[in-house]
LOKOL-291112 format. One record per residue: x, y, z of N, C-alpha, C, CB in turn; residue in one letter. Coordinates in steps of 0.1 Angstrom, whole numbers, padded with zeros to 4 digits, always signed. Glycine has a CB too. Layout:
! LOKOL-291112
XYZXYZXYZXYZA;...
//
This chain:
! LOKOL-291112
-0066-0128+0206-0076-0119+0201-0081-0124+0187-0070-0105+0199X;-0094-0124+0185-0100-0129+0173-0098-0119+0162-0114-0133+0175X;-0101-0124+0149-0100-0115+0138-0111-0104+0139-0101-0123+0125X;-0110-0094+0131-0120-0083+0132-0133-0087+0126-0114-0071+0124X;-0144-0082+0133-0157-0085+0128-0161-0077+0116-0167-0082+0139X;-0169-0083+0107-0174-0077+0095-0182-0064+0098-0181-0086+0086X;-0188-0063+0110-0196-0052+0113-0189-0042+0122-0208-0057+0121X;-0175-0043+0122-0167-0034+0130-0169-0019+0125-0153-0038+0130X;-0168-0010+0135-0169+0004+0132-0155+0009+0128-0174+0012+0144X;-0153+0021+0122-0140+0026+0119-0131+0026+0131-0141+0040+0113X;-0136+0029+0143-0128+0029+0155-0124+0015+0159-0135+0036+0167X;-0133+0006+0157-0130-0008+0160-0119-0013+0151-0142-0017+0159X;-0119-0009+0138-0109-0014+0129-0096-0007+0132-0113-0010+0114X;-0096+0005+0136-0083+0012+0140-0077+0005+0152-0086+0027+0143X;-0085+0003+0162-0080-0004+0174-0074-0017+0171-0091-0005+0185X;-0081-0025+0163-0077-0038+0159-0063-0037+0152-0087-0046+0151X;-0063-0028+0142-0051-0026+0134-0039-0023+0143-0053-0016+0123X;-0041-0014+0152-0030-0009+0162-0025-0021+0170-0035+0002+0171X;-0034-0029+0175-0030-0041+0183-0023-0051+0175-0043-0047+0190X;-0027-0053+0163-0021-0063+0154-0007-0059+0151-0029-0065+0141X;-0005-0047+0146+0008-0042+0141+0018-0041+0153+0007-0029+0134X;+0013-0038+0165+0022-0036+0176+0025-0050+0183+0015-0027+0187X;+0019-0060+0178+0021-0073+0185+0034-0080+0181+0009-0083+0181X;+0040-0087+0189+0052-0094+0187+0051-0104+0175+0058-0101+0200X;+0039-0111+0175+0037-0121+0165+0037-0115+0151+0023-0128+0167X;+0031-0103+0150+0031-0096+0137+0045-0092+0133+0022-0084+0137X;+0052-0085+0142+0065-0079+0139+0076-0090+0136+0070-0071+0151X;+0074-0102+0142+0083-0113+0140+0078-0122+0128+0084-0121+0152X;+0068-0118+0121+0063-0124+0109+0059-0139+0112+0074-0124+0098X;+0053-0141+0123+0049-0155+0127+0035-0159+0120+0048-0157+0142X;+0034-0171+0117+0021-0176+0112+0019-0173+0097+0010-0170+0119X;+0030-0170+0090+0029-0167+0075+0032-0179+0066+0037-0155+0072X;+0037-0190+0072+0040-0201+0063+0051-0198+0053+0028-0206+0056X;+0061-0190+0056+0072-0187+0048+0069-0178+0036+0079-0199+0043X;+0056-0172+0036+0052-0163+0025+0058-0149+0028+0037-0162+0024X;+0059-0141+0018+0064-0127+0020+0054-0120+0029+0065-0119+0006X;+0060-0112+0038+0052-0105+0049+0044-0093+0043+0060-0101+0061X;+0036-0095+0033+0028-0084+0027+0014-0085+0032+0029-0085+0012X;+0008-0074+0036-0005-0073+0042-0013-0062+0035-0005-0071+0057X;-0026-0065+0032-0035-0055+0027-0045-0051+0038-0043-0061+0015X;-0046-0038+0039-0057-0033+0048-0068-0026+0039-0051-0022+0059X;-0078-0034+0036-0089-0029+0027-0098-0020+0036-0096-0040+0020X;-0102-0009+0030-0112-0001+0038-0121+0005+0028-0104+0010+0046X;-0134+0009+0032-0144+0014+0023-0138+0027+0016-0156+0018+0031X;-0141+0028+0003-0135+0039-0004-0140+0053+0001-0139+0038-0019X;-0152+0053+0007-0158+0065+0012-0151+0070+0024-0173+0063+0015X;-0142+0062+0030-0134+0066+0042-0120+0072+0038-0132+0055+0051X;-0118+0073+0025-0105+0077+0020-0101+0091+0025-0105+0077+0005X;-0111+0100+0026-0107+0114+0030-0101+0114+0045-0120+0123+0030X;-0107+0105+0053-0102+0105+0067-0089+0096+0069-0112+0100+0076X;-0085+0089+0058-0074+0079+0059-0061+0086+0063-0073+0071+0047X;-0059+0098+0058-0046+0105+0061-0044+0108+0075-0045+0118+0053X;-0055+0112+0082-0055+0115+0096-0054+0102+0104-0068+0123+0100X;-0061+0092+0099-0060+0079+0106-0046+0073+0106-0070+0069+0100X;-0039+0074+0094-0026+0069+0093-0016+0077+0102-0021+0070+0078X;-0018+0090+0102-0009+0098+0111-0011+0094+0126-0012+0113+0109X;-0023+0092+0130-0025+0088+0144-0020+0074+0146-0040+0088+0147X;-0021+0065+0136-0016+0051+0138-0001+0051+0139-0020+0043+0126X;+0006+0059+0130+0020+0060+0131+0025+0065+0144+0026+0069+0120X;+0018+0076+0149+0022+0082+0162+0020+0072+0174+0013+0094+0165X;+0008+0065+0174+0006+0056+0185+0015+0044+0185-0009+0051+0185X;+0018+0039+0173+0028+0028+0171+0042+0033+0176+0029+0023+0157X;+0045+0045+0173+0058+0050+0178+0059+0051+0193+0060+0064+0172X;+0047+0054+0199+0047+0055+0213+0049+0041+0220+0034+0060+0218X;+0046+0030+0212+0048+0017+0216+0062+0011+0211+0037+0008+0211X;+0070+0019+0206+0083+0015+0202+0084+0009+0188+0088+0006+0211X;+0073+0010+0180+0073+0004+0167+0076+0015+0156+0059-0003+0164X;+0087+0014+0149+0091+0024+0139+0085+0021+0126+0106+0024+0138X;+0078+0031+0121+0070+0030+0108+0076+0039+0097+0055+0033+0110X;+0079+0033+0085+0082+0042+0074+0069+0042+0065+0094+0036+0066X;+0063+0054+0063+0052+0055+0055+0056+0061+0041+0041+0064+0061X;+0052+0054+0031+0055+0059+0017+0041+0061+0010+0064+0050+0009X;+0038+0073+0007+0026+0076-0001+0030+0075-0016+0020+0090+0003X;+0024+0067-0023+0028+0064-0037+0025+0077-0046+0020+0053-0043X;+0015+0084-0043+0013+0097-0050+0024+0107-0048-0001+0103-0047X;+0027+0109-0035+0038+0119-0032+0051+0114-0038+0039+0120-0017X;+0054+0101-0037+0066+0095-0043+0067+0097-0058+0067+0080-0040X;+0055+0096-0065+0055+0098-0079+0058+0112-0083+0041+0094-0085X;+0052+0122-0075+0055+0136-0078+0070+0139-0076+0046+0145-0069X;+0075+0133-0065+0089+0136-0062+0098+0130-0073+0093+0129-0049X;+0095+0118-0078+0103+0112-0089+0102+0121-0102+0098+0098-0092X;+0091+0126-0105+0089+0134-0117+0098+0147-0115+0075+0138-0120X;+0098+0153-0103+0106+0165-0101+0121+0161-0101+0102+0171-0087X;+0125+0150-0095+0139+0146-0095+0144+0144-0109+0141+0134-0087X;+0136+0139-0118+0140+0137-0132+0138+0149-0141+0132+0125-0137X;+0133+0160-0135+0132+0172-0143+0122+0172-0153+0145+0175-0149X;+0111+0164-0152+0101+0163-0162+0087+0167-0157+0100+0149-0168X;+0086+0171-0144+0073+0175-0139+0066+0186-0147+0075+0180-0124X;+0074+0197-0150+0068+0208-0157+0064+0203-0172+0078+0220-0158X;+0072+0195-0178+0069+0190-0191+0056+0181-0191+0081+0182-0197X;+0054+0173-0181+0042+0165-0180+0030+0174-0178+0043+0155-0168X;+0031+0184-0170+0020+0194-0168+0016+0201-0181+0023+0204-0157X;+0027+0205-0188+0025+0212-0200+0018+0204-0211+0038+0218-0206X;+0022+0191-0211+0017+0182-0221+0002+0177-0219+0026+0170-0223X;-0001+0176-0206-0014+0170-0202-0027+0176-0210-0017+0172-0188X;-0028+0189-0211-0040+0194-0217-0042+0190-0232-0041+0209-0216X;-0030+0187-0239-0031+0185-0253-0030+0171-0258-0020+0192-0259X;-0030+0161-0248-0030+0147-0252-0042+0140-0247-0017+0141-0248X;-0045+0128-0253-0056+0120-0248-0052+0113-0235-0059+0109-0259X;-0063+0109-0228-0061+0103-0215-0052+0090-0216-0074+0099-0208X;-0055+0082-0227-0047+0070-0228-0032+0073-0231-0053+0061-0239X;-0030+0084-0238-0016+0088-0241-0009+0093-0228-0015+0099-0251X;-0016+0100-0220-0011+0104-0207-0008+0092-0198-0021+0114-0200X;-0017+0083-0198-0015+0071-0190-0003+0063-0195-0028+0061-0192X;-0001+0062-0208+0011+0055-0213+0024+0062-0209+0010+0053-0228X;+0023+0076-0210+0035+0084-0207+0039+0082-0192+0032+0099-0209X;+0029+0083-0183+0032+0082-0169+0036+0068-0165+0020+0086-0161X;+0030+0058-0171+0034+0044-0168+0048+0041-0172+0024+0034-0176X;+0053+0048-0182+0067+0047-0187+0076+0053-0177+0069+0052-0200X;+0073+0065-0173+0083+0073-0164+0082+0069-0150+0081+0088-0166X;+0071+0062-0146+0069+0058-0132+0068+0043-0131+0056+0064-0126X;+0075+0036-0140+0075+0021-0140+0080+0016-0127+0083+0016-0152X;+0072+0007-0120+0076+0002-0107+0089-0005-0107+0066-0008-0102X;+0092-0013-0117+0105-0021-0116+0117-0012-0118+0104-0031-0127X;+0116-0002-0127+0128+0005-0130+0129+0019-0122+0128+0008-0145X;+0118+0024-0117+0119+0037-0111+0113+0037-0096+0111+0047-0119X;+0101+0032-0095+0094+0033-0082+0101+0024-0071+0080+0029-0084X;+0103+0011-0074+0108+0002-0064+0122+0006-0060+0107-0012-0069X;+0131+0009-0070+0145+0013-0065+0145+0025-0056+0153+0017-0078X;+0135+0035-0058+0135+0046-0049+0130+0042-0035+0126+0057-0055X;+0120+0033-0035+0115+0028-0022+0126+0021-0015+0103+0018-0024X;+0134+0012-0022+0145+0005-0017+0155+0014-0011+0151-0004-0027X;+0158+0025-0018+0168+0035-0013+0163+0042+0000+0171+0046-0024X;+0150+0045+0001+0145+0051+0013+0145+0041+0025+0131+0056+0010X;+0142+0029+0022+0142+0019+0033+0156+0016+0038+0136+0006+0028X;+0166+0016+0029+0180+0013+0033+0186+0024+0041+0188+0009+0021X;+0180+0036+0041+0186+0047+0047+0182+0049+0061+0184+0060+0039X;+0173+0040+0066+0168+0042+0080+0164+0029+0086+0156+0052+0080X;+0163+0029+0099+0159+0017+0107+0144+0018+0108+0166+0016+0121X;+0137+0006+0106+0122+0006+0107+0118-0008+0110+0116+0011+0094X;+0105-0009+0115+0099-0022+0118+0088-0026+0108+0094-0021+0132X;+0081-0016+0103+0070-0018+0094+0070-0008+0083+0056-0018+0102X;+0066-0012+0071+0065-0003+0060+0050-0001+0057+0072-0008+0047X;+0045+0012+0056+0032+0015+0052+0032+0020+0038+0025+0025+0062X;+0023+0015+0029+0022+0020+0016+0008+0026+0015+0024+0009+0005X;+0007+0039+0011-0006+0046+0010-0007+0053-0004-0009+0056+0021X;-0018+0060-0006-0019+0067-0019-0022+0059-0031-0006+0075-0022X;-0027+0047-0029-0030+0037-0039-0040+0042-0049-0034+0024-0034X;-0051+0048-0044-0062+0053-0052-0058+0065-0060-0074+0056-0044X;-0049+0073-0055-0045+0085-0062-0037+0083-0074-0038+0094-0052X;-0030+0072-0074-0021+0069-0086-0027+0060-0096-0008+0063-0081X;-0039+0055-0094-0046+0047-0104-0050+0056-0116-0058+0039-0098X;-0049+0051-0128-0044+0038-0133-0030+0038-0137-0053+0034-0145X;-0022+0049-0134-0008+0050-0139+0000+0039-0131-0003+0064-0136X;-0003+0037-0119+0005+0027-0111-0006+0017-0105+0013+0034-0100X;-0004+0004-0107-0013-0006-0102-0007-0013-0090-0016-0016-0114X;-0016-0015-0080-0011-0020-0068-0005-0034-0069-0023-0021-0058X;-0010-0042-0077-0004-0056-0078+0010-0055-0085-0013-0065-0087X;+0012-0045-0094+0026-0044-0099+0036-0039-0089+0025-0034-0111X;+0031-0030-0080+0040-0025-0069+0044-0037-0060+0033-0014-0061X;+0034-0045-0056+0036-0056-0047+0045-0067-0053+0023-0062-0042X;+0042-0070-0066+0050-0080-0073+0065-0076-0073+0045-0082-0087X;+0068-0063-0077+0081-0059-0078+0088-0056-0064+0082-0046-0086X;+0080-0054-0054+0085-0051-0041+0090-0063-0034+0074-0044-0032X;+0087-0075-0038+0090-0087-0032+0105-0089-0030+0085-0099-0039X;+0113-0084-0039+0128-0085-0038+0134-0074-0030+0134-0085-0052X;+0126-0064-0026+0132-0052-0019+0128-0051-0005+0128-0040-0027X;+0115-0055-0002+0110-0053+0012+0104-0065+0017+0099-0042+0011X;+0112-0076+0019+0106-0088+0024+0112-0091+0038+0110-0100+0015X;+0121-0083+0043+0126-0085+0056+0117-0080+0068+0140-0079+0058X;+0109-0070+0065+0100-0064+0074+0086-0065+0069+0104-0050+0078X;+0076-0065+0078+0062-0065+0073+0059-0052+0065+0052-0066+0084X;+0051-0054+0054+0046-0043+0047+0031-0043+0047+0051-0043+0032X;+0025-0031+0050+0010-0030+0050+0006-0020+0039+0005-0025+0064X;-0002-0024+0029-0007-0015+0019-0022-0012+0023-0007-0022+0005X;-0024+0001+0024-0037+0006+0027-0045+0008+0014-0037+0020+0035X;-0056+0000+0012-0062-0002-0001-0077+0003+0000-0061-0016-0005X;-0081+0013-0008-0094+0018-0008-0103+0009-0017-0095+0032-0013X;-0108-0002-0011-0116-0011-0019-0117-0025-0011-0110-0013-0033X;-0117-0036-0019-0118-0049-0013-0107-0058-0018-0132-0055-0017X;-0103-0067-0009-0093-0077-0012-0101-0090-0011-0080-0077-0003X;-0105-0096-0022-0114-0108-0022-0107-0120-0026-0126-0105-0031X;-0111-0131-0021-0106-0144-0024-0117-0153-0029-0099-0151-0012X;-0115-0160-0040-0125-0169-0045-0119-0181-0052-0134-0162-0056X;-0125-0193-0049-0119-0205-0055-0120-0204-0071-0127-0217-0050X;-0129-0198-0076-0131-0197-0090-0121-0187-0097-0145-0193-0094X;-0120-0175-0091-0112-0165-0097-0099-0162-0090-0120-0152-0098X;-0096-0168-0078-0084-0165-0071-0086-0153-0063-0072-0164-0080X;-0075-0146-0060-0075-0134-0052-0074-0121-0060-0064-0134-0041X;-0082-0111-0057-0081-0099-0065-0082-0087-0056-0092-0099-0076X;-0076-0076-0061-0076-0063-0054-0086-0055-0062-0062-0056-0054X;-0098-0052-0056-0109-0045-0063-0109-0031-0058-0123-0052-0060X;-0102-0022-0066-0101-0008-0062-0114-0001-0062-0091-0001-0072X;-0117+0006-0051-0130+0013-0049-0142+0003-0049-0132+0023-0060X;-0139-0010-0048-0149-0020-0047-0156-0023-0061-0160-0015-0038X;-0151-0017-0072-0157-0019-0085-0147-0023-0096-0164-0006-0089X;-0135-0020-0094-0125-0023-0105-0118-0036-0102-0114-0011-0107X;-0123-0047-0108-0119-0060-0104-0110-0066-0114-0131-0069-0102X;-0098-0061-0115-0089-0066-0125-0074-0067-0120-0089-0057-0137X;-0071-0065-0108-0058-0067-0103-0057-0080-0095-0054-0055-0094X;-0051-0090-0101-0050-0103-0095-0037-0103-0086-0049-0114-0105X;-0039-0106-0074-0027-0107-0065-0031-0116-0053-0022-0093-0060X;-0023-0126-0051-0027-0136-0041-0017-0138-0030-0029-0149-0048X;-0006-0131-0030+0005-0134-0020+0004-0126-0007+0018-0132-0026X;-0005-0116-0007-0007-0108+0005-0018-0113+0014-0010-0093+0001X;-0016-0110+0027-0026-0114+0037-0035-0102+0040-0019-0119+0050X;-0048-0105+0042-0057-0095+0046-0055-0093+0061-0072-0100+0044X;-0050-0081+0065-0046-0079+0079-0058-0079+0088-0038-0066+0080X;-0070-0077+0083-0082-0077+0091-0085-0091+0096-0094-0071+0084X;-0079-0101+0090-0081-0115+0093-0070-0120+0102-0083-0123+0081X;-0060-0112+0104-0048-0116+0112-0052-0118+0127-0036-0107+0110X;-0049-0129+0133-0052-0131+0147-0040-0130+0155-0059-0145+0148X;-0042-0124+0167-0031-0123+0177-0034-0129+0190-0027-0108+0178X;
//
């Protein structure tokens, strides 16, 4: 099966994604050249509202094919971490009285990927059997959590099974600038080159 067409409809993209992830080649991490099995699924930001329903359908249909998926929404995970550490109410109380940059610095500290986010993801993965990890909620946690920081720190924790990050924007490659994750198609400052664009994955 060829890679997905640039003119594909949302349904075409869903069908292609389902076939790719359910394929033996994908699940066995073939054709990656010993790179970490990280994949980006870029989608138009205007489709973000329907992404939750699409993900639920994708997880269900993959389950029907015997593919076990762990989905971790970064926004939901962040809220859970703040509650677990007993600082959720304090953050809410502080928000109206501090500047946006101060709030950003505060949340980046308490939700640091290396020390807080990734260990919790690792704990969740080690507690269950799975075939694929889905990461969602990327747009909701910006700018407190950056996608490239998550992927960089995740390399030591989730490299045995494929990981798919659902990204509202573009994953572009250029000889001049390298690879970048352009959130919402406009914020072009997250450099990350080790992930594969799953829409280009051939089965």
